[in-house]
N, C-alpha and C positions, 0 to 999 in steps of 0.2 A: 915463766914463773910457775912453780908447781901449785896446782889447785888442791886445797885441802877440803875434805868432805866435812859435813856437819858433825860437830862433836857429839858423841854418844854418852849415855850414862856410864857405861863401862870405862870410857876414857877418863872421866872425872874420878871414878873409883880407883883406877890404876894409878893416877897421879898422886892420890893421897894415901894409898895403901889400905883402902877399906873395901868392903864388899859392895856390889851394886845395890843390894837390898838396903844396906845401911845408908848409903848416899841418897837413895830415893826417899827414905824416911826423913832424913834431915832436910832435903830440899823441899819436900812437900809439907814440912812442919807437922808431921804426923805424930811426933813424940817429943817430949822435953827431957828425956833421960840422958841425953848426950852432953858432955862438958861443953861449955861455951867456946872454948878454944878449938874443939873439934868441929863444931858447927861453923865457926868463922873460917877455918881452914878449908872446909868443903865448899863453902860459898865463894871464897876467893878463887879456888881452883875452877869452879864452874864459870865464873866471870872471865878468868884468864883464857880458858879454852873456848869461850863463846857458847857454852852449853845452854840451851833453852829446853824446858820440858816439852814433851810431845803431848799437845793438848788432846788430840784424837785418842791416843792411848789412855790418857788419864780419864777421859770421858767414858771409855769402855769399862774402866775399873770402877768408877764412882757412879755411873749412870747419871751423870750431870755434865752439861757443857759449860756451866757458869756463864751462860748467855741469856739475855732477855730480849725478846722481840718488841720493838716499839712501832706500833701501827698508827699512822696519822693521816690526816687529809693533807693540807699544804701548810701545816703548822711550822715547818722548818724555815719557811721564807716569810712568815708573818712577823710584825713588830713584837708580838708577845712570845714568839717561839723561843727566843734565846734563853730567857729566864726559866721557862719550863724545861727546856732541854738541859740547862745547867743543873736544875734541881734533880732531874732524873739521873743524870750522869754522876753527880756528887754522891748520891745515895748508893748507886750501884758500885762505884769504884771503892767506896768506903768498905764494901763487903766483898771485894774481889770478883765482881761481876762486870761483864762488858755488855754494851747495848748494840743491837743491830736495828737500824732505823729503816723503815720503808714507808714512803708516802704514796697515797692513792689518788690524790686530787679529787676525792669524792666520787670516783668512778667505781660502781659495784663490781664490775668485771676485774678491775685492777685490785680491788680489795680481796676478792676470792683468790686471785693469783698470789697476792702478797701473803695471805694466811698460809696457803699451801707451801710457799717458799720458806717461810719461817718454821713451819712444822717439819719440813724436810731437813732443816738444819738443827732440829732437836732442841729448840729453845726451851729453857726450864720454865719460862712464864712469859706472859704478854702484858704490855701496857698499851692501852688504846685511848687516844686523845683526839681533840679537835682544836681548830684554830680559834673558835669562839664558843662560849658556853651554850651548848645546845644538846638536843637529843640525838643519839646515834643508834643505828640499827645493829643490835648485837646478835641477830639471828644466825649469821654465818660464822660466828666465833666458835672455836672448838671447846666444848664443855670440859674436856679432859685436861686442858692446859690451864693452870692457874692464871687468872686475868683480873686486872684492876684498871679502871678508867680514870682519866684525868681531864679536867676542863670539859667534861661531857657526862651526860646521864645515859647509862646503858641499862636496859631492862634486865634485871636479874644479876647484874654485875656490880660489885662494890665500886664506888666512884668518889673522887674528890673534886668539888666544884667551888667557884667563888660564891660567897654569901651575898648575892646581889640585892636581896630584899633588905638585909641589914645595912648594906652600903647606901641604898636610897634613903633609909631611915636616918642613918648617921649623918649623911651630908645635910639633910634637912634640919636635923637637930642642931647642928653647928650654927646654921643660919638663925634658927630660933633663939639660941643662946646669946646671939649677938643682937637680939632685939628686933629682928626682921619678922614681919607678919604678912607682907605682900610678896609672896615668893612664887616664881614661875619655874616650871621645869621644861627645858627643851630636850626632847627625846629624839631617837633615831627613827627612820622609816621602818615599818614592821618587816621582819625577816623571820627565818625559822629559829633565830636565837632566842634564848630564854631571858637574857639580861634585861632587855627593854621593859617587858611587862613587870618583871620582879622589882626593878628599880622604881617604876611608877608606883607599885604597891607599897614599897617602903616609904616613898615620898608622901603619899596620901595618909599612910598610917601615922607618921610623925605629926602631921598637921592635925589629924583627928585626936591623937593623944594629947595635943596641946590645946584642945577645945576650939580649933579653928575649922572653918568650912573647907571643903575639898579645894585643893590648889589647881591652878591652871596648867594643863599639860599641852604643850605645843608640839604638834606632829608635823614633820616635813611634808607629808602627802606624796602622792604618786608622781608629781611633777618636780620633785626636788632635784637640785643640781647634783652632779656626781661628786663634787667636793663637799665633804662634811662641813668644813669651815665656811664655805660659800653659802651652803644651805642654812646654817645657823645664823650667819650674818643677815640673810634675807628675812629670817623669822624674827630676829631680835630688833631690827630697825623699827617696824611699826609698834612692836611691844614697848620699846623704850621711848618712843615719840608720843605716846598717849598721855593724857592728863593724869591718869591713875596708874602710871607705870609701876612695875614691881620695884622694890628696893633691893631685891636679890634674885639672882638667876642660878639655878642648878642645872648644869648641862650634862648630857649623857656621857660625853668623853672630852678629852683635852682639845681635840681638833674643833669640836663644837664651841668650846670656850674661846678658841682663837677667833672664831667668827663673831662672838659676842664682844670681844675686845675691839675688833675692828668697827663694829656698829657703834660702840660708845664713843670711839674717836671721831667718827663721822658726825655724831650728834653733839659733840662738845661736852660729853659727860666724862666724869672721872671715876676710876676704880681705885679704891673702894668708897670714896667719899659720896658719890651719887648712886652707885649701884655696886653691890657685892657679887662676886662670881665664885662658884665652887664647882668642882668637876670630879670625874672618876677616870683614872687611868695612870697618871704619873708617867706619861710617855716620855722617853728619853729625848732630849733636845727640843722639847715643846714647853712643858710646864715651867721649867726653871728659866727659860729664855724670854718669857713674857715679862713685861714691866707694867705693874708690879708682878712679881712671881705668882703663879697660880696655885692657890690652895686646892688640893686634890686628894683623892683616896687612891692609894696605890693598889693595883690588882695583885693578888697573892700568887702570881704565876710560879715563882720559884718554889713556894711551899706546896703548891699543887703537885709539881713533879716530884719533889722530895718525899712527901708523905705517901703518895701513891706507890712509889718504888719501895719505900720502907715497909708498907703493908704487904706488898707482894712478896718481898724477901722474907719477912717474918713468917708468912705462910709456907713458903718453899723450904726454908731452913728448919722450921719447926714442925713441918708436916701437919699443919692445922688448916681447917677450912677458912676461906676468906669471907668475912662478913659482907653481906650484900647491901648494906645501908649506903645512903648518899651523904657524905660528910661535907658540910658547908664550912669553907675556910674564910676567916674574916679578912677584911681589908685593913690597911694601915693609913691613918691620916697623915698627910704631909702638909704642914702649915707653912704658907708663905705670906704674901701680902694682899691677896685679892678679896679677903673678907674683913669688913670693918664693922664697928658698932653702929647700930642705927639709933640716933638720938631720940 
């Protein structure tokens, strides 16, 4: 069978009886002066011949590759990674850009190499993100390439992050609105993440604003089990078995809430009749599978990716500087059945 070479622009032009320049203008949507019937005829010919534009040649003409580099740690394999990647991709595809992902596993050497590889491919801009809300070192990022951060704070680089202070305040306010006054917060073991301290800050702020004394914050400590739910279960058992047990518990995340649910079952307590539980995450296949369903605050991961990409492309397409502020994106309350009214 005879092998045909790749269709060229002049082949499309010859098939419709137009010049290559005219066909190029039509296929690149560079002008609206041609009749719709002509445009349709050119596009059908290109499809029939299997013609695809030469991206490299177009890049030379426009000085743009329509490509964004996405530099991450191990975000692509984390539970939160999917929604952020979807937000990044949706925003990019809506404006005819493609994404080139590189993960570094937090290795500085890999990061340096990744940046060099992205620059060698002449990306038009970079999106830099993390698996969890934390500070990232932006010292190795090239200042000449437009850059926006997502789910991470980068010095001197505009970023979009979850509003964890407001999430802690909002979760506590929901419990207060249901009449709870003895509220405990089970947090995570300290890491380099920013969410832990910020959620505690919001928790205490809500209690203070309600005229209540500081709430009890239970920290797993250095000997905590590797499993978040197991750790939270161990912390919740003595807390709920005490005479002055809290009427409500606010947990750092949904897996911690699973541990609290198990602790209540072991003690013969009912949710939400005896104790209410609220969390942060809205992790797939966790919050909605508990009985009763877990009331939680959904992390804004999709919005982080989408808004970061939109800001980057606004700057690239508009030729304007990128603001260097840190934008805090709000959480969304997902009400189920784990929070009840305290009589």
